[in-house]
C-alpha positions in Angstrom: 95.5 118.3 91.9 94.2 119.8 95.1 96.0 119.0 98.4 93.0 117.0 99.8 93.0 114.8 96.7 96.8 114.2 97.1 96.5 113.3 100.8 93.5 111.0 100.2 95.4 109.1 97.6 98.3 108.3 100.0 96.3 105.7 102.0 95.6 103.4 99.0 99.2 103.7 97.9 100.4 102.7 101.4 98.1 99.7 101.5 99.2 98.7 98.0 102.9 98.9 98.8 102.3 96.9 102.0 100.3 94.2 100.2 102.7 94.1 97.2 105.5 93.3 99.7 103.3 90.7 101.5 103.7 92.5 104.9 101.2 92.9 107.7 100.4 96.1 109.6 102.2 94.6 112.6 105.4 94.1 110.6 105.4 97.7 109.3 104.6 98.9 112.9 107.7 97.0 114.2 110.0 98.4 111.5 108.8 102.0 111.8 107.6 102.4 115.4 104.2 103.7 114.2 101.3 102.0 116.0 99.2 99.5 114.1 96.1 101.7 114.7 97.8 104.8 113.2 98.9 102.7 110.2 95.4 101.4 109.7 93.9 104.9 109.9 96.6 106.2 107.4 95.7 103.4 104.9 91.9 104.0 105.3 92.2 107.8 105.0 91.1 108.3 108.5 94.3 110.1 109.4 96.2 112.7 107.4 99.9 111.7 106.9 102.5 114.0 108.4 106.0 114.5 107.0 107.5 112.5 109.9 105.2 109.5 109.2 105.9 109.7 105.5 109.7 109.6 106.1 109.4 106.5 108.3 107.2 104.8 105.8 109.3 105.7 102.8 112.3 104.2 104.5 110.4 101.0 105.5 109.1 100.5 101.9 112.5 101.6 100.4 110.8 104.2 98.1 111.1 107.9 97.8 108.4 110.1 99.4 107.4 111.2 95.9 106.2 107.6 95.2 104.0 107.7 98.4 102.3 110.9 97.4 102.1 110.2 93.7 104.3 113.2 92.6 104.9 113.4 88.9 108.1 111.8 87.7 110.8 114.5 87.4 113.8 112.2 87.3 116.6 111.8 89.7 119.6 113.9 88.6 121.9 111.3 90.1 120.6 108.4 88.0 120.3 108.6 84.2 118.2 106.0 82.6 119.8 106.6 79.3 123.0 104.9 78.3 126.3 106.3 79.6 129.7 105.6 77.9 132.7 105.2 80.2 136.1 104.0 79.0 134.6 102.8 75.7 131.9 100.7 77.5 128.2 101.4 77.6 126.3 101.3 80.9 122.5 101.4 80.9 121.1 101.9 84.5 118.1 99.7 85.1 117.2 100.8 88.6 116.3 104.2 89.9 116.3 103.6 93.7 119.3 105.4 95.3 121.4 103.2 97.5 121.1 99.4 97.9 121.2 97.0 95.0 121.7 98.6 91.6 121.1 97.0 88.2 122.9 97.8 85.0 123.0 96.4 81.5 126.7 96.6 80.4 127.8 96.5 76.8 131.4 95.6 76.1 132.6 96.4 72.6 134.5 93.7 70.6 138.0 93.0 71.9 137.5 95.5 74.8 139.6 97.0 76.3 142.4 96.1 73.9 145.0 95.7 76.6 145.5 93.6 79.8 143.4 95.6 82.4 144.7 96.0 85.9 142.6 94.3 88.5 140.6 96.6 90.8 139.2 96.3 94.3 136.4 98.2 96.1 133.6 97.8 98.6 130.6 95.9 97.4 129.3 92.6 96.0 128.6 91.9 92.3 126.5 89.4 90.3 126.9 89.1 86.5 124.9 87.3 83.9 126.1 87.2 80.3 123.1 87.9 78.0 125.1 87.6 74.7 128.7 87.3 73.6 131.6 86.2 75.9 133.0 87.9 79.0 136.5 87.4 80.3 136.5 87.5 84.1 139.8 87.8 86.0 139.0 87.3 89.7 142.1 87.0 91.9 144.1 84.2 90.4 141.2 82.8 88.3 140.8 83.7 84.7 137.6 82.4 83.0 135.5 83.2 80.0 131.8 83.2 80.6 129.5 82.4 77.7 125.9 83.6 77.1 123.7 82.2 79.9 126.5 81.9 82.5 126.7 83.9 85.7 129.3 84.8 88.3 129.1 86.4 91.7 131.9 87.8 93.9 132.9 90.1 96.7 134.4 93.2 95.0 137.2 93.3 97.6 138.6 90.4 95.6 140.8 91.9 92.8 138.9 91.7 89.5 138.9 92.8 85.9 136.7 92.2 82.8 137.1 92.1 79.1 135.5 91.0 75.9 137.7 88.5 74.1 135.3 88.1 71.2 134.7 89.8 67.8 131.1 90.7 68.8 129.7 93.0 71.5 129.1 91.4 74.9 125.9 92.3 76.8 125.9 91.6 80.6 123.3 92.1 83.2 125.1 93.3 86.4 123.6 93.6 89.9 125.8 95.5 92.3 125.5 96.0 96.1 127.7 98.9 97.1 127.6 98.0 100.8 128.1 94.3 100.2 124.4 93.5 99.9 124.0 90.0 98.3 121.4 88.8 95.9 119.2 86.0 97.1 118.6 83.2 94.7 115.8 80.7 95.4 116.5 77.4 93.9 113.2 75.8 94.7 109.8 76.9 96.1 109.8 77.4 99.9 108.2 74.5 101.8 104.6 75.1 103.0 104.4 76.1 106.6 
């Protein structure tokens, strides 16, 4: 693809990202410091994007610059979308974006780990949803077994440990915010303004 074609495709991608997130040019201007008129010209193709502008916009939209320019997917060497085994457990990364909230499918083998695990603490916030099987969650002084369809959320600075008390594998969807980011659950539609 020629350079001009690549640069011409940036505008529609920028507009699409902004509309996908339900944001206005004014909101993007406020978060990036780029004027509304410059943003409008970028989206319409009336202005060629510079590296400085692309960096600011990639940060505002929380995407990599590659996504803004439509670069072919080469894979991020820090994130492997294929399963990874660790201490007998299988982790399947479900998100590619570095930093911020991360999503994983975790598969605990039957009767895992086979001993009473020591509770751990670290920075972050975690949300768990049991897809199938049963998950033992030790959280501080609490010791509960979650069944399929049940969820738990906690600050990971609270001592915690997990296990599979059952005879079948346990599958869990886990969302983890390494900097303490929390998930936002909407229980009902927002009231009309």
